[in-house]
Each structure stands twice: as structure tokens, then as C-alpha cells.
C-alpha positions as a printed NumPy array, in Angstrom:
array([[120.665,  80.443, 158.696],
       [117.78 ,  78.489, 157.417],
       [114.229,  77.884, 158.439],
       [113.195,  74.005, 159.125],
       [109.595,  73.251, 159.145],
       [109.138,  69.914, 161.357],
       [105.707,  68.27 , 160.933],
       [104.3  ,  66.005, 163.682],
       [104.835,  62.418, 161.959],
       [102.454,  61.058, 165.347],
       [100.145,  57.975, 164.054],
       [ 97.991,  59.204, 166.479],
       [ 95.512,  61.719, 166.002],
       [ 92.082,  62.441, 165.093],
       [ 90.349,  62.84 , 161.413],
       [ 88.149,  65.798, 160.615],
       [ 85.841,  66.399, 157.351],
       [ 87.188,  69.038, 155.172],
       [ 84.992,  70.364, 152.843],
       [ 85.147,  70.736, 149.103],
       [ 86.093,  74.689, 149.673],
       [ 88.678,  73.869, 152.226],
       [ 87.14 ,  74.642, 155.515],
       [ 86.735,  72.206, 158.037],
       [ 83.136,  70.909, 158.814],
       [ 81.929,  72.407, 162.236],
       [ 78.398,  73.016, 164.152],
       [ 76.917,  76.194, 164.726],
       [ 79.13 ,  76.489, 167.824],
       [ 82.262,  75.898, 165.825],
       [ 82.688,  72.241, 167.422],
       [ 85.036,  70.133, 164.631],
       [ 83.647,  67.014, 163.614],
       [ 86.06 ,  64.695, 164.251],
       [ 86.938,  60.952, 165.65 ],
       [ 89.849,  59.812, 167.407],
       [ 92.063,  57.659, 165.154],
       [ 95.474,  56.185, 164.152],
       [ 96.692,  57.148, 160.741],
       [ 95.433,  55.366, 158.006],
       [ 92.444,  53.771, 159.539],
       [ 90.064,  52.974, 156.891],
       [ 87.265,  52.303, 159.412],
       [ 87.392,  55.839, 161.099],
       [ 87.464,  57.376, 157.488],
       [ 84.148,  55.528, 156.62 ],
       [ 82.818,  56.648, 160.14 ],
       [ 83.546,  60.195, 159.878],
       [ 82.258,  60.039, 156.144],
       [ 78.813,  58.52 , 157.679],
       [ 78.523,  61.092, 160.252],
       [ 79.395,  63.875, 157.605],
       [ 76.92 ,  62.692, 155.301],
       [ 74.195,  62.447, 158.14 ],
       [ 74.94 ,  66.25 , 159.167],
       [ 74.376,  67.184, 155.679],
       [ 77.466,  67.57 , 154.209],
       [ 78.487,  64.447, 152.213],
       [ 80.774,  66.001, 149.854],
       [ 84.344,  66.595, 151.364],
       [ 87.112,  64.323, 152.492],
       [ 88.694,  63.06 , 155.739],
       [ 91.92 ,  64.706, 157.   ],
       [ 94.343,  63.433, 159.533],
       [ 95.861,  65.581, 162.138],
       [ 98.562,  64.171, 163.96 ],
       [ 99.122,  64.729, 167.777],
       [ 95.513,  66.069, 168.264],
       [ 93.255,  64.677, 170.788],
       [ 89.637,  65.567, 172.022],
       [ 89.73 ,  67.396, 175.482],
       [ 86.365,  67.719, 177.954],
       [ 84.845,  70.894, 178.857],
       [ 86.309,  70.242, 181.966],
       [ 89.916,  69.81 , 180.626],
       [ 89.355,  72.685, 178.519],
       [ 88.391,  75.223, 181.367],
       [ 91.351,  73.663, 183.65 ],
       [ 93.719,  74.596, 180.591],
       [ 92.791,  78.046, 180.056],
       [ 92.855,  78.76 , 183.594],
       [ 96.331,  77.477, 183.305],
       [ 97.138,  79.609, 180.889],
       [ 95.577,  82.778, 182.238],
       [ 97.729,  82.329, 185.018],
       [101.135,  81.74 , 183.076],
       [101.291,  78.073, 183.086],
       [101.681,  75.313, 180.438],
       [ 98.412,  73.799, 179.257],
       [ 98.574,  69.817, 180.22 ],
       [ 97.715,  69.223, 176.384],
       [100.203,  71.053, 174.772],
       [103.235,  68.347, 174.691],
       [105.063,  70.583, 172.341],
       [105.174,  73.527, 174.991],
       [106.147,  70.785, 177.662],
       [109.173,  69.527, 175.51 ],
       [110.561,  73.234, 174.728],
       [110.059,  73.831, 178.623],
       [112.229,  70.686, 179.218],
       [114.67 ,  71.63 , 176.451],
       [115.141,  75.308, 177.904],
       [115.101,  73.957, 181.563],
       [118.271,  71.573, 180.471],
       [119.697,  74.468, 178.394],
       [119.347,  76.677, 181.656],
       [120.755,  74.254, 184.419],
       [123.642,  73.236, 181.949],
       [125.115,  76.738, 182.494],
       [125.489,  76.745, 185.955]])
């Protein structure tokens, strides 16, 4: 049996700024410089390039990450609580899909 890698092909996600050494640009608190976008949005790529330059990191490139979005501090805390209590994170759509698939498989056994 082989292993199959499935990549998210969503056209919605975020652009992040990748530095020449391959790392992702973050501030001192490990917050990632990012901008919500659709794949291939040249204006958003220009915006993140301008922001990276403003923060002293003009060298690098925008990298699109599909299926990822921003969360507020409140959403983060709620998801953290949910996971600590054995529940799925609201933002983890992959986990929700897997849970639904498992549920259908389990229900079909009855």
C-alpha cells in the first residue's frame, strides 16, 4: 500500500513572507507577517512585500498557504479550551471532515 500526499488546492488562504534563509518572517512574539488573500492576487503580494520592507526585511518572497486564515485572540483561546477538553477546534476543517467521515463509517456498521 502506497502513501498519497494530498495538498490543499483552495484558492483562499494567506500570503506569508519567506526570508532568503527559508524561514517565515515573524515579530518578536512569533506572530507571522501575513495577509488574507486569494491565490495569485498580485496586489496582496505587493502589499506584503511593502510591509516586509517597512519592518526591515525587504529581501524575500511572498508564499501562499492555502486553506489558512487569521484568528483573533478570542478565537485562539476558545479553540485552545476546546482542544484541552477533547473537542475539535472550530477552525480545523480537516479534522471536522475526518470526524464526519468516521461518523458515517461508524453509523453504516449498525
